[in-house]
N, C-alpha and C positions, 0 to 999 in steps of 0.2 A: 235332360238327355233322354231320348226315347230308348226303350229296351224292347226288342222284338226277338222272340225265341222261336226257332223252328225245331220240331221234333218229328222223327220218322220211326215207325215200328214195322219191322218185317217179321212175319211169322208164317210157318208152314209145318205141317205134321208129315208131309209126304214128298217134299221136294228133294231132300237128301236122305241118307241112311239114318241120320239122327234128326230130331226135331230142331227146327230153326226158330230162334227167338232172338232178335236183335233190335235194340232201341238206341238211338243216338240223338243228341240234342246239340244245337248250335245257337249261339247268340249272334245275330246279324250285326256286324260292326263295319265301320268305315275302313277304307283302305289304309293299311299301315299303322293302325292304332286300335284301342279298345273302346272307342266312343261308338255308341249305338247309331244305326242309320237314322237320319232325321227327317226324311221325306217319304211320301208315298203318293203314287198316282192311283187313287182309290180303287176299291174292288168294283169291277165293272163286268158287264157281259157284252160280247159282240155277237150279234145275230147276223149271219151271212145270208145273202139273198141269191148267191150263185156260187160257182166253184172257182172264182177268180182269186188271185193272191191279194191279201190284205196286209198293210203295214200296221202293226200294233204299236210299235215304238220306233220313232226315227232317232237315230243316234245323234244327229245334229241338235236335238232339243235337250241334250243332257251333257253334263261334264264327262269328258272321256277319261279312260284309265282309272275308273273308280270301282267301288265294290257294290254296284247295283245288283239286286236280285229280282228275278222275274218268276212269278207264279202263273201257271197256266193249267186249266182243267177243261177237258172235253165233257160237256154235260149230257151228251147223247146217251141213249140207252140201246141204240141199235149197234150191235157188236161190230159190224163191218165199217161203220162210219169213223173216219179219223181226220185229224188236222195234221198236215205236214208242217213242221216247224223249221224255219230257216233263220240263221244268223249270218249276216254278211254274205248272203246268197248261197251259203252251204247248208245242205239239209242236215239238221241235228237229229231228226227222227220223226216218228209219227205218234200222236196221242190218240189211241182208240177210245171207244166209248167208256167213260168213267175214269180214264187215265188222267194223271196230273203230273206236273213237273215243277221243281223249284231249281232254277239255273242261275249261275252267276253271269253277269253281263258287264263288259267294260265300256260299252258305248263308244268304242274307239272310232275316231273320225280322221286319224292321221294317214292311214294307208289304204283303208277300204271303207266302204259304206257298211257299217255294222248294224243296220236296221234289223229289227225282229219282225219277220213276216210269217204269216200263216196262210195255208191253202186248204180249204175244206174239201173233203171227198164228195160231198153232196151239198145241194143248196139247202137253205133253211136249217143250218146247224147253229149251235150256240157254244161259244168259248167263254169261260170265266177267266178273268186275268187281273193281275195287280202288279205294280212295280214298286219295289222298295228302293229308294234312291239314296245314294251317297252324294249329297249336294256338294 
């Protein structure tokens, strides 16, 4: 059984009236049990050539209604450059330079097309990504 652990630390000395220091950890497990996720679509980079929408993960290629996790990171160092992230055609948000996200993904194919798509704000940007799968 694979064990994959995600940890996030949030810290700030000037965001709130008191210092912020928060750390949390989660073990990535399969849907409905405590068995670790067993698959991964390797750590990769997508270099865009234009500002068209790109499909990173097509839901039809994965088992739906599972506990998949998607890691995304905008590797740009230009502050104004972002990737718009969409799931099932709905905009989840934008990842600006240096931003990253770890989001759950059901890969649902029953009612909508739950593909994960990205749209870069500029040509020649790079997105780092990985999918942890609940096969």
